[in-house]
C-alpha positions in Angstrom: 66.2 128.9 232.9 62.4 129.2 233.2 60.6 125.8 232.8 57.0 125.2 232.1 55.0 122.2 231.7 53.8 121.3 228.3 50.2 121.7 229.0 50.6 125.0 230.1 53.0 126.0 226.7 50.0 124.5 224.4 47.5 126.8 225.9 49.7 129.9 226.1 52.1 129.1 223.0 51.9 132.5 221.0 52.8 134.4 224.4 55.4 132.5 225.3 56.9 132.5 222.0 56.6 136.5 221.9 58.5 136.4 225.5 61.4 134.6 224.2 61.7 136.9 220.9 61.4 140.1 223.3 63.7 139.0 226.3 65.8 136.6 224.1 65.6 134.1 227.0 65.2 130.4 226.5 62.7 128.6 228.5 62.3 124.7 228.9 59.4 122.5 228.3 58.9 119.9 230.7 56.5 117.0 230.7 56.0 115.0 234.4 59.2 117.1 235.7 61.5 116.2 233.1 62.7 118.4 230.0 61.4 117.7 226.5 62.0 120.7 224.7 63.9 124.5 224.7 62.2 127.2 223.0 65.0 129.5 221.8 65.4 133.0 220.2 67.0 132.7 216.6 70.5 133.4 216.5 71.8 136.8 215.7 72.6 135.7 211.8 69.5 134.5 211.0 67.8 137.8 212.0 69.5 140.3 209.5 67.8 139.3 206.2 68.8 142.7 204.4 71.9 143.1 202.5 71.6 146.9 202.4 74.6 148.0 204.7 76.2 144.5 205.2 79.5 145.9 203.7 79.8 148.8 206.3 83.3 149.3 207.3 84.5 147.1 205.2 85.9 149.7 202.5 89.3 151.7 202.6 90.0 154.8 200.7 93.4 155.1 199.2 94.9 158.4 197.7 92.8 161.3 196.1 89.2 160.5 195.3 88.3 164.1 194.6 90.7 164.5 191.4 90.2 163.3 187.8 92.1 159.6 187.5 93.6 160.8 184.3 95.2 164.3 183.2 92.3 166.2 182.1 94.5 167.2 178.6 93.9 163.4 178.0 90.1 163.8 177.8 88.7 164.3 173.8 85.6 166.0 175.0 88.1 169.0 176.1 89.7 168.9 172.9 88.5 171.5 170.3 
């Protein structure tokens, strides 16, 4: 894991955060050579904010989906 000093992180904070987002590799922050924090990318579950497509692949088609569900003779609209 890459390490950078806290003082350097303060001056390059936005670029370090962007690098973590782009490379998905965490960076450890150190103070006097000792680890104090880690900047890590967000988990994949937090990244998907849209519900569209979230049920993809979960449905199953059983039987004929083209034919009418009932016999056309039973339809009132076709009578008389």
